[in-house]
Every structure is written in C-alpha cells, then in structure tokens.
C-alpha positions as CSV (number, residue, x, y, z in Angstrom):
1,X,91.6,89.3,116.9
2,X,91.7,92.8,118.5
3,X,88.3,94.3,119.0
4,X,87.7,97.4,116.7
5,X,86.4,100.3,118.8
6,X,85.0,103.8,118.3
7,X,85.1,106.5,121.0
8,X,82.2,108.8,120.8
9,X,79.9,111.1,122.8
10,X,76.3,110.0,123.0
11,X,73.9,111.0,120.8
12,X,70.9,109.4,119.5
13,X,71.1,110.1,115.7
14,X,74.6,109.6,116.0
15,X,74.2,106.1,117.1
16,X,71.5,105.1,114.7
17,X,73.8,106.3,111.7
18,X,76.5,104.0,113.2
19,X,74.0,101.1,114.1
20,X,72.8,100.9,110.3
21,X,76.4,100.9,108.9
22,X,79.3,99.0,107.9
23,X,80.8,99.5,111.3
24,X,77.8,97.7,113.0
25,X,78.3,94.8,110.5
26,X,82.0,94.6,110.8
27,X,80.9,94.5,115.1
28,X,82.8,97.6,116.0
29,X,82.4,98.5,119.6
30,X,80.9,101.8,120.7
31,X,82.3,103.3,123.9
32,X,80.7,106.4,124.6
33,X,81.8,109.1,127.0
34,X,80.0,111.8,128.5
35,X,82.8,114.8,128.8
36,X,86.0,115.8,127.2
37,X,88.2,114.1,130.4
38,X,86.6,110.8,129.8
39,X,87.2,111.0,126.1
40,X,90.6,111.5,126.4
41,X,91.2,108.5,129.0
42,X,89.0,106.2,126.4
43,X,91.0,107.1,123.9
44,X,94.1,106.7,125.9
45,X,92.8,103.2,127.5
46,X,90.9,101.4,124.5
47,X,93.4,102.6,121.3
48,X,90.4,103.1,119.0
49,X,90.1,103.0,115.2
50,X,88.5,106.5,115.4
51,X,87.2,109.2,117.7
52,X,84.0,111.4,117.3
53,X,83.0,114.1,119.7
54,X,80.1,116.2,119.2
55,X,80.6,120.3,120.1
56,X,77.0,120.8,121.0
57,X,77.2,117.9,123.7
58,X,80.9,118.6,124.8
59,X,81.5,121.8,124.2
60,X,84.9,123.4,124.7
61,X,85.9,120.2,126.1
62,X,85.6,118.6,122.7
63,X,88.4,120.7,121.5
64,X,90.7,120.2,124.7
65,X,90.0,117.0,124.0
66,X,91.0,117.1,120.7
67,X,94.3,119.2,121.2
68,X,95.2,116.4,123.9
69,X,95.1,113.7,121.7
70,X,97.1,115.4,119.1
71,X,99.6,116.9,121.5
72,X,100.3,113.2,123.1
73,X,103.0,111.4,120.8
74,X,101.6,108.1,121.8
75,X,97.7,109.3,120.7
76,X,98.2,111.9,117.8
77,X,97.9,109.3,115.2
78,X,94.2,108.8,116.3
79,X,91.9,110.1,113.8
80,X,89.4,112.4,115.1
81,X,86.3,113.8,113.5
82,X,84.5,116.7,115.5
83,X,80.6,117.7,114.8
84,X,79.8,121.2,114.8
85,X,76.4,122.4,115.9
86,X,73.9,123.8,114.0
87,X,74.0,127.4,112.6
88,X,77.4,127.7,114.3
89,X,79.7,130.7,113.4
90,X,81.6,129.7,110.3
91,X,84.9,130.4,112.2
92,X,84.1,127.8,114.7
93,X,85.1,125.3,111.7
94,X,88.8,126.9,111.9
95,X,88.9,126.7,115.5
96,X,88.4,123.1,115.0
97,X,91.1,122.5,112.5
98,X,93.6,124.3,114.9
99,X,92.6,121.9,117.6
100,X,94.3,119.5,115.3
101,X,91.2,117.6,114.1
102,X,91.2,115.3,111.1
103,X,87.7,116.0,110.0
104,X,84.6,118.3,110.8
105,X,80.8,117.3,109.8
106,X,78.2,120.1,110.2
107,X,74.7,119.5,112.0
108,X,72.0,118.6,111.1
109,X,73.8,115.3,110.6
110,X,73.1,113.4,107.4
111,X,74.1,109.9,107.1
112,X,75.9,110.0,104.0
113,X,77.8,112.9,104.7
114,X,78.7,111.8,108.0
115,X,79.4,108.2,106.6
116,X,82.0,109.6,104.1
117,X,83.9,111.4,106.5
118,X,84.3,108.9,108.7
119,X,85.6,106.1,105.8
120,X,87.6,108.7,104.8
121,X,89.4,108.9,108.2
122,X,90.4,105.1,108.4
123,X,90.9,104.8,104.8
124,X,88.0,102.8,103.6
125,X,86.1,103.4,100.5
126,X,82.4,104.2,101.2
127,X,81.2,101.9,98.1
128,X,83.5,98.9,99.0
129,X,82.3,99.4,102.5
130,X,78.8,98.4,101.4
131,X,77.7,95.0,101.2
132,X,76.1,94.1,97.7
133,X,73.7,91.5,97.4
134,X,74.5,88.3,95.8
135,X,73.3,84.8,96.0
136,X,75.7,81.7,95.2
137,X,76.2,78.3,96.9
138,X,79.4,78.0,98.8
139,X,81.4,75.1,101.2
140,X,83.3,75.5,104.2
141,X,84.9,73.3,106.5
142,X,85.1,73.6,110.3
143,X,88.0,72.9,112.6
144,X,87.4,69.4,112.6
145,X,87.3,69.5,108.6
146,X,83.6,68.5,108.7
147,X,82.1,69.9,105.6
148,X,79.1,72.2,105.7
149,X,77.5,74.3,102.8
150,X,75.6,77.5,102.7
151,X,74.6,80.8,100.7
152,X,76.5,83.7,100.2
153,X,73.9,86.8,100.4
154,X,75.7,89.8,100.1
155,X,79.4,90.6,99.9
156,X,82.3,93.2,99.7
157,X,86.1,93.4,99.8
158,X,86.3,92.5,103.5
159,X,83.8,89.9,104.1
160,X,80.6,88.2,103.4
161,X,77.5,87.1,104.9
162,X,76.4,83.3,104.9
163,X,73.4,82.1,105.1
164,X,73.5,78.7,106.8
165,X,72.0,76.1,109.4
166,X,75.8,75.2,110.5
167,X,76.5,78.1,113.1
168,X,79.8,78.6,114.8
169,X,80.7,80.7,117.8
170,X,82.1,84.4,117.3
171,X,85.8,84.7,116.5
172,X,85.7,80.5,115.0
173,X,88.0,80.4,111.9
174,X,86.9,78.4,108.7
175,X,87.9,77.7,105.3
176,X,85.6,78.4,102.6
177,X,85.3,77.9,98.7
178,X,83.4,79.3,96.3
179,X,83.0,80.1,92.7
180,X,82.1,83.9,92.0
181,X,79.2,84.5,89.3
182,X,80.9,84.6,86.3
183,X,83.8,82.9,87.2
184,X,85.2,79.4,86.0
185,X,87.7,78.5,89.3
186,X,86.6,78.3,92.4
187,X,89.0,80.2,95.3
188,X,89.4,79.5,98.9
189,X,89.9,82.0,101.8
190,X,90.1,81.4,105.8
191,X,87.5,83.5,107.3
192,X,86.5,84.6,110.8
193,X,82.9,84.4,112.4
194,X,82.4,87.9,112.9
195,X,78.9,87.9,114.2
196,X,75.6,85.2,114.1
197,X,72.4,85.6,113.3
198,X,70.9,82.6,115.4
199,X,67.2,81.7,114.9
200,X,66.1,82.1,118.5
201,X,67.9,85.5,119.0
202,X,67.9,87.1,115.2
203,X,70.4,90.3,115.3
204,X,69.0,91.1,111.8
205,X,65.6,90.2,111.0
206,X,66.5,91.3,107.3
207,X,68.7,88.5,107.1
208,X,68.4,84.5,107.5
209,X,69.6,82.4,109.8
210,X,73.5,82.7,109.2
211,X,76.9,84.2,110.0
212,X,78.7,87.2,109.3
213,X,82.5,86.3,108.1
214,X,85.5,88.3,107.7
215,X,88.0,87.5,105.4
216,X,91.5,86.6,106.9
217,X,94.8,85.4,105.8
218,X,93.8,86.2,102.3
219,X,96.4,85.6,99.3
220,X,97.1,88.5,96.8
221,X,95.6,86.3,94.3
222,X,92.2,86.1,96.2
223,X,92.4,89.9,97.1
224,X,93.1,90.9,93.4
225,X,90.0,88.5,91.9
226,X,87.5,89.6,94.8
227,X,88.3,93.5,94.2
228,X,87.7,93.3,90.7
229,X,84.4,91.5,91.2
230,X,83.0,94.0,94.1
231,X,83.9,96.9,91.9
232,X,81.8,95.1,89.0
233,X,79.2,95.1,91.1
234,X,79.7,98.8,92.4
235,X,79.6,100.1,88.8
236,X,76.5,98.1,88.4
237,X,74.7,100.4,91.3
C-alpha cells in the first residue's frame, strides 16, 4: 500500500500537533523541507496527501512554492495549507488566496483549529478522525488461517487498535470478525497492520501491546454498519 505523506516546513509546534493526531495514528510520513525550492521538489517527487508551508519560516518562498504547485497541471490538485505569522497584516491572507492556497491558518497555532483545516482539505471529518474508546473481544486469522484473539480498545471508520499478544509485521493482511456492542450479528473485514506496539519497543506507552489496524477491502454493508456505530459514539461525546 502506498505510503501517505505530508510535505511541510520544519516547525516544532506543528510537528507536535501532527505527532499527536490522526496523521500519526494512520502512519503518515512527514517530509520536511527547508525552503520553497525543496518544498516544490518534494511535492513533485512524493505526491503527498497534503502540503503545509509556514510563511514565518519560508517567507516569500512559501508563496512562490504554492504558486508553482498550483500552476503545474500535474500538481495543482495537491492541497496546500499556508500558515501565517502572528500579527501579520490582514492583507497577507488575500495574498495567500491569490497564490492559490487551499487554506490559511494564523499563528499562534492551536491544535484543533489547525487540524480542522487540515482534515477539511483531505476530506476527513474531525469527528470521524477521532478514535473512540471501546472494549470488545474479537478473533482474527493470519495468512496461514491460524486463529488468534484480541480486544479492540479504540475504533473509527478507518481502523481500530487491537490489544493482542499475537503481533504481525506492518503491512500484513489479516481477516477479523467481531460483534459490535449492541449488535447481534458478527461482521468481518480484511485489515492491514498499520503499526505495531511491541512490548520491547512500545510506540505508545498509553496503549497495551498490540497493533493499529486499517480496514481494507470493506463491503458497503460493513461501512454502513460501522459508520452508524461511530456516529452513535460521536453523539455521546
């Protein structure tokens, strides 16, 4: 499966926001750039899901990079988000829009406001990007058809976290079956191992040993059931 990437200018605050968000859970790769030229080259080479450029760091080069992307017929559909410096003249936002940006966010950076803008550009609801805490048992089969068990500890429409001692490498495909709380019939789906929380190198200390799973090849019936379930969870928040 192709790696999902974000091209962005290096900023500690921005990286911290992205690190603790949906983008990290879904294993987006961060491609850091130092100026407008390397920014354009990275977008051209990496075909990212999103490009983020900070005017406070790159200055006019951020605008030039945005213009170059939007004027390139092969790159123009790449969503671009520009970050404006603090206390900047309001006319600067108009300059950004004229450069072709798809969204602007003003400093100081606030996580929710920034993520709302970023999610909007890639067509993901902020609510649906959330992982909702749950706890239910499930069983799954590896590629040798050996059965294992685990507990789903969080879920959204794109995937779940599975607490289990049976760990498999990233990109392994597994078949899982589970019954959602409040439902009577089990549902099944193929998943891809997106990341692993190994007991000897815990990627997330707040989660038990297990794997982050991405739903793939899911049927329309599965999507409809899961969407309704997640919507119910969201309404309870």
